[in-house]
N, C-alpha and C positions, 0 to 999 in steps of 0.2 A: 230172371222178370224185375219187374218192377214192383215199389212196394205197394202204390194204388190196386195193381193187378191183383197183385197176392192177397190183401187186403180184402177184395172184392172175390176173389177165390176162394176165400178160408170164411167169409161171414157167416154161412149156415150151421159151420159145426161151432161159430161164436154164440148164434142166436142160440143153440141150443143149449151151451153151457152157460148161458148167461140168464135159462130160466128158470134154469138148478142154482147155479149159486148165490142169485141175488135174492131170492125167495131163500133161503138156507144163512146164510154167511152173516145177518145181522143178530140170530140168534148165537154165532160161534165167533163173531169178533171176541177176543180177547186178549189182554195182555199174557202171553205165552213166556219163556225161557230155554233156551239152549243149553246147548252142551257147555257153553261159553258163558261164566259166569258175569261176566259184562256187557252181555246183547239181552234181548227184550223183543222181541217180532210182535205184530200187532195184526196187521192187516195186509193184503195185497192188491191190486188192481192190471186189469191189462190198459196198456196204454200204447195205441197203435198209431196214435199221432205220427206221418212219414218225417213232418223236422226236425222231432223228437229223438226220435230212432236213430237217425243218418246225424245231427247232431252228439248221440253216444257211439254211434259205431258207423264211421262214414263207408266202409265199404258193406255195408246191411244189404244192398243190391244184386252183391254178388253172393250173399250168403246165404240170400235166399228169406232172410229175416226182415220180417212184414211190421213188428212188434213187439215191447219188452212187457217186460212183468215187475212193475214196481212195490216193493216191499216198505210198509211204514216202521220203521224199525227206531231203539235207541241203542246207543254204541257210544263206544268211549273216543272220545273227538279226536284221537290218534290214530283213529281206525280208516281213516280217506285211503290211503296206502295199502291196508292190508289185504292180502288177496282172498277172496272169498269162495267158495263155492257154494251154488244154487242145486235143490235138491227139488225133484218134483213127482209128485203122487197122481197115479193114474187111476180113474175110477175103472175096477170091473163090470163088463157087461157079461152077464149071466149066461149063455151061450157059447159064450168064448172062455169064460173065467179060468181056465186050466192053465191055458195057450198063451193068456194076455200079457204082455210086457206091463207092472204094475210101477215101477221106480227106473228113477233116471237120475243124472245130476250133471253138470256143466260150470264151466266155469264162472263167476260171477262177470256183467262187464262192469261192473265198481260201486264204492260207496260212493255216495253226495252229501256231507253234513249239510244239515237244511238250517237258514237263518244265522249259519256261523257270526256272522257280524252283531249277533243280540245275543250270544250266548253268555257272553261276560264272565268267562275266564272259569264256565263251569266243565267239571271232568269229563260229563256225557251228557247227550246231545242229540236231539232227534235227527234220524238220517233216512234216505232211501237208499236201498240194497237194488242195486239193478237187475235183472236178471235177463239172458233170450224166452225168449218163447219156444218150447220146444215142442215137439210132437211125438207121439209114439210110431214105431213103424205102421202102425194100420191105420195113421194118421188121428188119432183121438190126444184132444189136449188136456194139461193136466190138470185137475183136481184142487190139486194143494200144494203149499208149496211150502220151503226151510230154508236156512242158508247154516253156512257152519263155516267155522275158518280153517279146518281140516277137510279135504278132498279123498274119496274111495271109502268114503262108509256107508256102510250097510244103513236099513231102514231101521231099526234096532236101533243102531250105535245115535243118529241122528235123534230117536224118540220120535211117540206119535204123538207127544203135546207141544212138538215145537214147529209143527206145519199147522200154517193158517188156510182157508179157504181163498181159490183166486177167484174177484170180483171178473167178471165178464162183462163186456159192455156193445153193446149195438150204436150207441153215440159215437161216430166215427168223427163228425167233422162240427165245425162249426155250426150249419145249417141244420141238423139233428137235435140242436137243441129246442126243444117246441114247449119248455117251464119257461118261464119269467124269471124265479129270483127265490134263491135260498140261503137262508142264515146259520155261519156255523157260532155257536156258541162254546168259549173252552171251559175246563172242566166245571164243576159245582165239587167245592172238595170246604171240610175243616167245619161236616155238621153245617154247610149254608142252610139260611130259616128265613130268607125274606121271598117269604111264599108271594105277598102282594104285589112286590116288585117285579117279580120273575112274572106276574100275570099281566102289567101294565106294560113289560115293556113285549110282550107275544101279542099283546091286542095292538099296540100302539103300531109296530111292525108287519100287525096281519093289516091294520087299515091302509098302512104304504105300498100294500102288493107284495108281500114275502108270503110263498105258499107252504113252506116248509122249514123247519127249525130243526137242528140235530147237536143234540146235548151229551155233554159226556161228562155222567156220574159218577164220582168217588165215595163223597158222603156229603146225604142233605137228610133232613126235618122228615118227619111223619108229614106234616102239611104241605111241602115241597112236593114231595114222592108222589103226593094226590095229587098235585097239577100236573105235572110230569108226564103222569097215568093217562089224567081227563087228554090231554093235548095227544099223547100215543096214541089213546082210543078213538079220539077223531080224526087220527090219519094227518094230520098235521105236525109230528113229530117223531126225532128218532133218537131214542135215550139207550146210550151204549155205556156197558158197564167201564171204567176205566180206573180199574184199580192196578197199579205201576206195582213191581214189583218191589219187596221191603227194601234193597239195597239204593233206589233212588230217594232221594232227600229235600224236598221242597225246598227252593233255594238255596241250599247248601252244593250240592254235588248235579242240580239240574233244575233247570229254568220253572218256573210257575208250572209244576205239576204235568209236564210234558207238553206243554201249553202247545211248540212247536208241530210236533206229531199230531197233536188231535186236528190244528188246525188243516194240514197237509191232507188227513185220510179224510176230513172235512171236503179238503175241493174236493177230493177223490170220487167219495162216494156222490159228493151231491150233481157235479159236473159227468162224470164216465157213465153214472150207474142214473142217478137220478135225471137225468136230464134239463137239468137247469144251465139256460147262459148267460146269470149272474151269481156270483155268490161273494155274500158282505161278511167279513170278520168285526166282531163288536163283542162289546164284552156288557152286560145287563147293566152297567149303570151309564152306558151311552148310546144315545138316541141321533139317529142321522137324518134332522129335521131339514124340511123343505123348504126355501122362502119366496121365491119366486112361483113352486109351480104345486097343485094340491096333493100329487103323489108321485110313488118313485115311477110308475111306469110313464107320466109327464115329463119328469127328472131327466129320465135316462131317453127319451126320445127327444130331448134338446143336447144332452149331454151327449149322444150316439145316435146321428139319427143313421136309419136306415141305408147305407151305399153298399156298393161293389165290395169296396173296399173297405176292411177295419182296418184304422188309426190306432188306436189304441187299446191293452188292456185291462186298462184299471185305471178310477178315477180316485182322486184323494179328494178328503173330506177331512180340515184343518180342526185342529180341537177347541170347543170352547168352552172352558170350566163354570161350572155352575156349582159354588160352594156350597155346600148343608149346610153351614153355619153361619149363615145369613139367615135373615128374620124371613116369614114368608109371607108369599106377595097377599097385598090386600085385599085383591079381586077375588070375590068369594065364588067358589065352586061351585056349578049347576048342572046339577041340583047338589044342595047342600048335605045329602047323605052319603052322600059317593066315599068312595077312599080315598086317601090323601095321596094325592098322585104328584109324581116329583115334579113332572110334566108343568102341572101349572103353578103349586105351590113357592116352586123356587127360580125366579125370576132375575136375583140378582147376579150377574156373568162379569167375569174379568173383563175388562177393557181389551187388552190384550188379548190377542187370538195366535193360540200357537202357530209357529212358520210347521211347512213341510216339514212333514216324515220326523216330528217331537211327537208323539201322543197324536198321531193322525191314523185314524182309518180310511178305510178305503172299499170299495166297489170292484169285485173281476170281474173280467168275461173267463170264465172258466176255464173255455176248450184254450184260451190263447197262453194259458197262466202253468207254470210249471214247477214252482216255490213259491209256497209263501211264507209273509212275516208277520211281524204281530203287530206296524207300524207301515210294512209298502210288502209291496212284489217284490223280490228277491230275485228270481230269472223268468223269465217267459220267453215261449217258441220262438224261435225264431221265421221270419218271412219271408228272409230270403235267405239261403244257405249261402249263394255262391258272397253276396255282400256283406255276409254276417250281423244283420240288419235283424234287430228284434223290434215287439211293440213298443209303443210308450204308453206313458201312464199320464193324464189330464189334470192339474193342478185346478179342481172344482173353486172357481169365486166365491169365500165367504156371505158374497150376496148373493147368491143361489144358494146353498146350503153349506151344513156343517156338523160336526160333529158333538152334539152337545154332552158332556161329561158332568154327571152330576155324582159329585164325591167331596169328601174331608178334605180340608187343605192337604197336600201333597208334602210340606216341606213343615217348618215350624211356623206353628197357626198365626204367630206377630206377625211375621211377615204378611200372609196373607191377610190379614188385617188391616193392611200399609197400600195394599195394590189399589189400583183405580177399578174400580167398577160400574159398569152400566146395567139399567135394568132393560133386560128383553122379555117382552111378554111372545114372541114369534110362534111358540109351542099353543097358545091359549087358542088358538082357533080350532086346534082336533081336542081338546080338553070335554067338554061336553059329551061328542059321542064316547071316548073314549073312557069316561066317568062310567058311562053306562054299561060298556064293554065289562068295563072290568067286576061292576056290580055283580052283572049274570052270572058270569064263571065263578064269583065267588059265593054266591048265592044256592050255583049248583054243585059245589063238589064240598064248600066249607060254609054251609048253612049258619053254623053259631059263629064262626071268623068275628072280630073284634078291630079289625085293619080298617 
């Protein structure tokens, strides 16, 4: 049976699993450790893309394998060649509870270290553990999954706390992505406290057309927690608990609080489950600002016009530094009582625009992406397995749009003072409406704020 036929034949079962798993899994997704002290597991997603399945298992059709389960994990960087075993748990149906099999195992397809080039020699890394989608004898699909370096273990050996829910999806093809754009924000940590900046970030991207935000919360202040809760209650955000096991140390043995695990969890959560066509990856001090178009809808119609053939999988926005040490813009905010906005007050820009891949950000077509990095996409699915051809990435002309980066000097401050600068007021066309939106949110949830 061809992969496409197998997918169609199984869609009713997948739909049923999706209705259950995607309602409950948000509550259950959290970091869990396995029996191996060097591994942790966060989430798992059905990946039914034929191009991806055949890339990993070339003889998948003959094995009637039509989908993979992709686990988001953290592993030792030397684990890529370590044989893994996938363990599957099946939900019991009450009328057959005594006779139904509830536990299976199968060798993993493999381990893929994520964003290896950006790992900078750390001991641990985000990783994909790829498992076959197996079915019970009666056709049931697994509800939970775990992995181990050991085979032949019982359910008790693996441990109940090592299993995560499988997120099922009915968003099979690019044409199934009926929502426009979602944003992925790396983890908030070290008691993140910039609540006004967070509101500015969310409201700006909402103005541009972003419909949903996914945040990974390690530690924030009470004010920031209230902001996140507000957007979550409005259905605009998903806020996930992101408490890494103690062995993983920030920038000592793991990059940026597990940034690559968060990014790729968000990719699959937004695309496979959420149904968003585009996914952006950006930090809270980075604003992708259109220069020729009013918003992202207009900009993407220009950069990625609707055609029968998809050419690009990602759209690279070059980094533009707006250093916070420079004086505020003399142009007054309107109205004058709105909170201080980075997009309005900081208009002194470094004249040199960073080259592509140097602190760049990007907008990705999620269905075409396999692996995301911080400043670039690292792997796309193949659009031709015969020719081994992958989708391309488009370098966006800075005259069209750029990633405006509001931060302190990234090197010795004296060096930054000596760099050539220009005045760039591009964002001012948005700040009147943006200021009003930020003020409204602050008055609603933090009425005594002095921001």
